[in-house]
C-alpha positions, 0 to 999 in steps of 0.5 A: 152543440153544447160548446156552441151553446154555452159559449153564445151564452157567455156572450150575450152574458158578459155583453148584458154585465158591459151595458148594464155597467154603462147605464148604471154610471152614466146614472150615477154621472146624472145624480151626481150632476143633479146633486151638484146643482142643487148645492149651486142653488143653494150657495 
């Protein structure tokens, strides 16, 4: 029982890390696009 619970918790933790990376990458891309738009508007 403990082994099964540990495997389930580890799987959920791994999935949350992967989705967190995607969220952070998406936010970074949005910020970068905003910065590029500001640079283009000042030129």
